[in-house]
N, C-alpha and C positions, 0 to 999 in steps of 0.2 A: 485070533481074525480070519484063522481058516476053519470056520466052522460051515455047515452047508447054508447057511442065511447069510454071507459074507457079501453078499450082493444087495446091499442095504439100499432102500429109493435113493436116497440122495448122496449115494458111492461116486456117482460119475458127476455128479455137482463138482464134489469135494476135490476130484483127482483135477478135475477143470481148471479151481481155481488154484489148487494146491500148486499146480503145473505155470502159472499166469505170474509172470515176474514185473510187468508194467502195465499199465492199464492204458486202454485204449483212448484217445484225444477226447473224444466225447463222451465216453464213459466218464472218465477224470474231470471233463467239466460240469456234467450234471452230480457228482461227488462232491465236489465244492461246493455246488449251490446248495445242495441238502446237508452241508456243511456248516455255510453261513447260515441258511433258514432255520437251521434248529438252536444253532447257537444262539439266535435270535428270540426265539421263543422261550427258551430257558434263563435270557437275561429278562425279559420280559415277567414270565411267569413267578421269580423270583420277587418281585414286587408284592404279591398277594398277603396278605396276614398269615391266612392257613399255612402257606409254603413256607414260611421262615417258623410259622411255629412248629412245623413240620420239621425243619431241620435242626433246630434247638433240642427236639425231641431226640434226634438220630445221635444226639453227641452221648448218650449215655452209653450206646455199644459201640460206636465208631468215633471215639478220640482222636482228633489229627488237626495238623496245621494249615491242610489244605483248603479253597475258599472258589467260590464263584465271585467274576467281577461285582463289583457294589453290595457283595454279600458279607457282612460279620461274624456268618455263622460259620469255624470251621473246623473240617472233620478228620477224617482218613482217606484217602483214594475212593474207597468204597464205600462210604456215606458219601460223599462228594456226588459219586454216578447216582447213587439213587435219589438222592435230592435233586439235582438235574433231570434224571427223567420224569419227575413226580413235578416239574415247574416246568420243561419242555409242552405236556400235554395240557396244563392247568388252562388255557385258554381257547383248548381245542384250536390251534392256531396250525401245526406240525402236520407232517409230510404222512403220505400212505403209498397204498400198492392196491386197484380195484381187484385184480387177481388173487392177490394173499387175501382179502378180506379183512386188511389190517394196517397198519403201519411197521415195517421191518425195519426202519432204520431209525429213530430218534432216540431208541436205549441204548444203542448202539454207538451213536454218536457221545452221548452223557456219559458211557463210560468209557470210550477210548482218549478224551477229551479228558478226562478225571486221571486216568492212570498216565497219561503224557506228561502229567504236573512234577511226577515223580520219575520222569525216564526221558532219554533222551531220543526217543522216538522221530525223525523226521514230517513232516509235512506229506511226503511221499508215501512213506510207511503206514503212517496212519490212514490215507485215505484207501491204501491197498486194501487195510485189515477193514474199513468202514463197509468198502464195496464186498469183502469176502461176506460179511456178516450179514448186509443186504441180502447178498445173493441166496444163501442158505436160509435166511429169515423169510423171503419173497417165497420161496419153493415149500418151506415148512408149513406155511400159511395156507397155501394152495392145497396139501397136503391133509390138515388139520382143519378141518369145518367143524366149527362147532355147531352144538343143536343151538334151539331156542331156548332163553333163559339163562345162557351162560354169556361173558363177555369175552372179547377175544385178545383185549390187552393181559400181559401178565403170565401167557398160557407159551407159546410157541417162540415168542420175540425171544425166550431164555436159550433156543438155540443161536439164532440171530448173535447174540451178546457173547456166547461162546464160542463161535465161530471167528468171531471177530479180536477177541482179545486172546484168542490162542494164536491167531497169526501173528497178531502184534507181538504178542510176549514170549512165545515159547517157539513160532515159526510155523510154516507150513504142514507140517509132519502132524502138528496137533489138533488139528481142525477136524478131522473124523473122531477121533476118540474125545473129544470136549464135546463135539452135538451127543455123539450117543449117552453120556455120562448127563446130561441135559434132559435128553429124551426119556429118559428113566423116570423120570420125576415132573415131568410138564403139570405145573397146578392146574385146576379147574377153577375160572373167575366168575363169578355170577353177576347177573345183570343189576340184579337186586338192589345194588346201592344207589344206581342211579335212578331207577323207579321210585325209592324214597327219600329221593335228594342229598344222599350221603356222598363227600368228597372222598370217603378212604376207596374209591373206585380209580383216584388217579394217583393214589400207590400201587395200583397192580404192576405199572413197568419198572419201579422200583423192587420188585420182586421178582421181575426176570433178570434184572441188572445183576443181583444179589446168588441168583442162583445160574445164572452165566457164568459169572466170574468164580464160583465154586470149580464149575465144570470142568472149565477151563484150567484151573490147577490141579484140579485131579489130573486130567489129560498129563499136564506138565510133571506131574510126581509118578508118571509112568505109569499107571493102574491100569489092569489091564477091562476093559470094554466089553460086554454082550453087543453082537452087530445086529442089522434087525428090528431094533428097538421101536424106531417111531413105527413101523408096521404093527408089532405087538400093541402098542400102546393105542393104534386106531381101532383093534378089534376086542382088544379089553375096556378102555377106558371110553371112545366114544361110539362103540359098539357097530363102527363101519365095517360094511364089506364089497362096498365097491371097490374098484382098483382104481387106482386115481393118479395119472401119471404126472410130475412137475413138468415145471418146464426146462427142455434138454439141456443140458450144457452146452456153454457155447452162445446161447442166448442172453443178454444181460436185462435182465427184470428190471435194474434201475432204471433205465431209459424209460423204461414204462410207468415208473411212480410218479405220485402226483406232487406236487407243493401248493398248498392253499395260497389263495387270494381274500380269501372270508374264513373267517372262525365258525365253530361250532362242527358239529361232524360232518362228513364228506357230503353221506346220503341228503340231506338238509342242502345241499348249497345248488340244484337243478331248480328246486321251487323257488328259492332268490334270486336265480339268474333268472327266471322266468318273469318274476313279481316287478326285477328292478328295472327290466325293457321295459313291461307294460309301465313303470310311473316315470319313461320319456314319453309315453302317450300323449299327445296332445289333449286326448278326450279323459284323459286321467283326473280323479278328485277323491283326494283321500276322505272326505268327509262325505262323500256320495256312496261310498261302497255300502251294499246291502249284502252282497253274498259273496264268499270265494270257496272257489272250488280245487283240492289238488288232484290229479292223478297221477300215480307215481308206481313205481315197482316193488314189490311184495318186501325184501329186505329192507326199503327203509323203513317200512312201519313198523317191521321187527324190531327193528334199533330206536324207532325215533317217533313213535306214536304219542309220548306223553302229552297230555292236554294241561292248558291251565296251570304251567309251571309255578312251583313256589321259589326254587332255587338257581344258582344258577346253573349246576349241571345237567338239573331235570329241560333248563332251556337250551342247552347246549345240546341235546337231544331230542328236541322238539322241533318236529315240521311245522306245524302252526305257528310255534310263538317265530319260529324262523321268518318266515315268510311274512307276516305281521311287524316283524321289526323290521325290515329291509322295506317295506311300506313306507313304514313310517320315518327312517330313519333315512332312507335313501343311500344307505350301502349297511355291512355285516363284518365292523371291524373291532379292535381287541375293547371297543366301549359299549358294543352292543349290545353286555348283559347285565351292564352296571346296573339296572332298574330293572329288575323284571316284574317289578310292579306298576310300570308306566301305564298310565290308562289310557292311551290313546293306541298302546299297542295290545291291552287285555282287550279293547274292544272288538280288533280285528281278528284277534286269535281266536275269540268265544265262533268267527263265522265263519273259520274255517272247517270245510268240508273235504278229509280226505278219502279217496276211492283207489283203491290196489286195481291196477290195469291189468288181469291177467294174461293178455297179450302182450305185454312188453317184457323183453327176454333180454335187455340190456337197461343199465343205468339213463335215468331222464326222466325229464316230467313234464305236463301238461298244467297250465293256468288258466282257470277263467274267473275274472272278476265282473259281477255285476255291479253297474250302478243304478240302478232302476229301469230307465231309459232305454241303456244300451248293455252292451256286453263286449267288454275283451278280452282276447283268446291269445294265449303266447306258448310255444313248446321249447322246450330247453332240453336238445340230445345231445349236447357235447360242452361242457365248460370249460376255463381255462386251466390246466395240467394235466387234462386229458390225455393223451395219445393224437387225436386228433386237434388239440390245439394247445399244444408247449406252452409251458408259460415262459415267460422270455428273461433272458438276464436282467433286463432293466426293471424288470417287475419283482424279482425275488429282491434286489437292492432297495428298490421302493418300499419294498413289504420291511425289510430288516432295518431302515433307516426310520422306521415308524414304530416299529417295535423298540429299538434301544436308544434313539436321542434323547427320550426323556430320563433314562438313566444314566446313560454314558456321556451324552452331549453329540454333537456333530462331530466334531475334528476326531474325536475314539471310534464313533460309527464307521467313519470312512477310511480309518486306518484299518480295521479290521476287512472291512470288504476288499482293501485292496490285498490283503496278507490271503485272506480264504481264496478269495477269486483269482488274483491273477502272480500272485507271490513264487518264490521260488520255492518249488517242491525238495530243496536240500535244507531249509529253515528248520530249526526245532518247532516242531507242534506246540511247545510249550510258551510260543513268544506271544501267542494270542491273548494268554491272559494278562503278560507285561502288556500288551500295547493296550485291552481293556482298563487298565488300571491307572 
């Protein structure tokens, strides 16, 4: 580690995190919400037939005795982690961070919970490892800006997993070598599966989980690692020449991360928020809608420009479908994508005209709906979960109950809320599995 390039881009954040022994109260509170929310997304995701098929297929390479609540699929801890990461994003209800342009947290949560089944890590230790992984992942996302045609999941997330696992399993001294091991082999994930409607994209986070575990294991083995790897990757893989500084050490990016009230890709939610507001207008009439115009930022169209979606994952990445579904259903919950052929939604989806607003430099949307004789216009500059409109604890708890009660029942759901949100940090983390059983 004495090479001239030893001042790696993430070296200062790693040093800061390694020295952190306890989390500030507000950071711990946010991490607990993230833990609860992601656990709920995993449980909800496990109900899907394709997730079950994926878990059954993982038995070939990852046989074992570990399992998620309400699942009969038994795998090794690594297999359970991979399955949990896929399940967590299946409904697209999981967390994210706008500055990172991705989701630093949910693969880390799935991995640490899976490993906790065979370890005696406390809740406090798991939370510290989770935040460590999140902070590294968020900064990696800031640095590793992918080009058009790529998908963010499954790439820099491996650094987040590596950092979190290294912290929990081997201690803070293993964080730096673990992320360097992962940075040597960050994969490039294609957007193509979404465009053609393939759910194989939902295995991208699983790839990050397995790569992160392997990288943390290499660090635990004491392997020598090169330094400056992330910068080298930016030059050789991303062909990036700009010098980007990540969030400085000492600033908690987890506090800026969002948790979703709606399902679907976050880019669609600004238009959805505007649509739901217009739906409450006394002049609103679903039958009289003759035209819909969405003005939005360019990145939203880059990722969510899919029209006339035929599959769930195409609809989850569709600005036009999400707005139409919100107008018809009056919400955008876990069931919003159950019937992508809904004729009422399909009619409105065809009416949506999407325009990139070149003047818009931040996230947000303007929505105009024409009813023939009148037009209604609404703007959504901030939505729940953004820094300007932080999600509340009660919001997260209500969402958790909605996602989990159909599978676990109200009593077990509430027991998990109590454990994750208000439970003693000295308790063993694996007890959440007992409470869910």
